[in-house]
C-alpha positions in Angstrom: 109.4 86.3 97.6 105.8 88.9 97.2 106.4 89.3 100.5 109.7 90.8 99.9 108.3 92.6 97.1 105.5 94.0 99.1 107.5 94.8 102.4 109.6 97.0 98.9 106.3 98.1 97.9 105.3 100.0 101.3 108.4 100.4 102.4 109.8 103.5 99.6 107.1 105.6 98.5 108.1 107.4 95.1 108.3 111.7 95.3 104.6 112.7 93.6 103.7 116.2 92.4 100.3 117.1 92.2 98.9 119.9 90.6 97.6 122.1 93.2 94.5 123.0 90.9 91.1 122.2 92.9 89.0 118.7 90.7 85.8 119.5 89.3 84.0 116.4 90.3 85.1 112.8 90.8 84.1 110.2 87.6 84.3 107.2 89.4 81.8 106.4 92.2 82.6 104.5 94.8 79.7 101.6 95.5 78.7 101.6 99.1 80.9 99.6 102.4 79.5 98.4 104.8 81.4 100.1 108.3 82.2 96.0 108.3 83.8 96.2 105.3 86.0 98.9 105.5 87.6 97.7 109.4 88.3 94.1 107.7 92.0 92.8 108.4 93.8 92.6 105.6 98.0 91.2 105.0 100.7 93.8 106.7 101.3 96.0 103.8 98.9 95.0 101.0 96.5 97.8 100.2 93.3 96.8 99.0 92.3 97.6 95.4 89.2 101.0 94.6 86.7 98.7 91.4 84.6 101.9 89.6 82.0 100.1 88.6 81.2 103.0 85.9 80.5 101.7 82.8 83.7 101.4 79.9 82.5 104.9 78.3 82.2 106.5 80.5 84.9 105.9 82.4 87.0 107.0 79.2 85.6 110.3 78.8 86.0 110.9 82.6 89.8 109.9 82.3 90.4 112.1 79.5 88.7 114.9 81.9 90.6 114.3 84.8 93.4 114.3 83.3 93.4 117.7 81.4 92.2 119.6 84.7 93.4 118.0 86.9 97.1 116.2 85.7 99.7 114.0 87.9 103.0 115.1 87.6 106.0 112.2 88.3 109.9 113.6 88.4 112.2 110.9 86.5 113.1 108.8 90.0 109.5 107.5 90.1 108.6 107.6 86.3 111.9 105.2 86.9 110.0 103.6 90.0 106.3 102.5 88.6 108.6 100.9 85.5 110.8 98.4 87.1 108.1 97.6 89.2 105.7 96.6 86.1 108.6 94.8 84.3 108.8 93.0 87.9 105.2 92.3 87.6 105.2 91.4 84.6 107.8 88.8 85.1 106.1 87.4 88.1 103.1 87.2 86.0 105.5 85.2 83.5 107.0 83.4 86.0 103.5 82.3 87.1 102.2 81.7 84.3 105.0 79.3 84.0 105.2 78.0 87.1 101.4 77.0 86.4 101.9 75.3 83.9 104.7 73.0 84.8 102.1 72.7 87.6 98.9 71.0 85.9 102.6 69.3 83.5 102.8 67.4 86.3 99.4 66.9 88.1 98.5 64.9 84.4 102.5 63.0 84.4 101.0 61.8 88.3 97.6 61.1 87.4 99.2 59.2 85.2 101.7 57.4 87.3 98.9 56.4 89.8 96.8 55.0 86.9 99.5 52.5 85.9 100.5 51.9 88.8 96.5 50.8 89.9 96.3 48.7 86.8 100.4 46.6 87.6 97.8 46.2 91.0 95.8 44.3 89.5 97.1 42.6 87.6 99.1 41.6 90.2 96.8 40.9 92.4 94.4 38.7 89.5 98.3 36.8 88.9 98.3 36.0 93.2 94.9 35.1 93.2 95.1 32.5 90.4 98.3 30.8 92.1 96.9 30.7 95.0 93.4 28.4 93.1 96.9 27.0 92.0 98.2 25.8 94.3 95.0 25.5 96.3 94.0 22.7 94.1 97.5 21.2 93.4 98.3 20.6 97.2 94.8 18.3 97.2 95.3 16.3 95.0 98.2 15.7 96.4 96.8 14.9 99.3 94.2 13.3 97.8 97.6 10.5 95.8 99.7 10.6 99.1 96.5 9.6 100.8 95.8 6.8 98.1 99.1 5.5 98.4 99.1 5.2 102.2 96.2 3.3 102.2 98.3 0.5 99.7 101.8 0.3 100.7 103.1 -2.1 103.0 105.1 -1.0 106.2 
């Protein structure tokens, strides 16, 4: 399911219009990366997220500044496409939360079931040991009685 979504995202690109005004400064600073990090193989169809290292106050101030200097205008189809994928992402997140909860519940049930089975096996083992001890004691008594009666019997 996730692979289908990823392939759909890479297959379709929305029409994005960017204003022609030059951007005065880039407010987000990217952390320096090694060449080996830039050439790491990633899953096909997925892209790497860029993480900003600036503080929250700087980001909000710089974001509003960037909005006024270089705004990105999206057409209705692109907005609909983005909204569709946001809704899809929210639905997938909700589904994952539900699945995680089910997994946890089933894991707890399995744990309880294993504990119950272990208790049953322990009690069965104890009962078998007691039964074997009783059988052994009964066999010893039977042999003793048999040997006593065979000495006193006449043929």
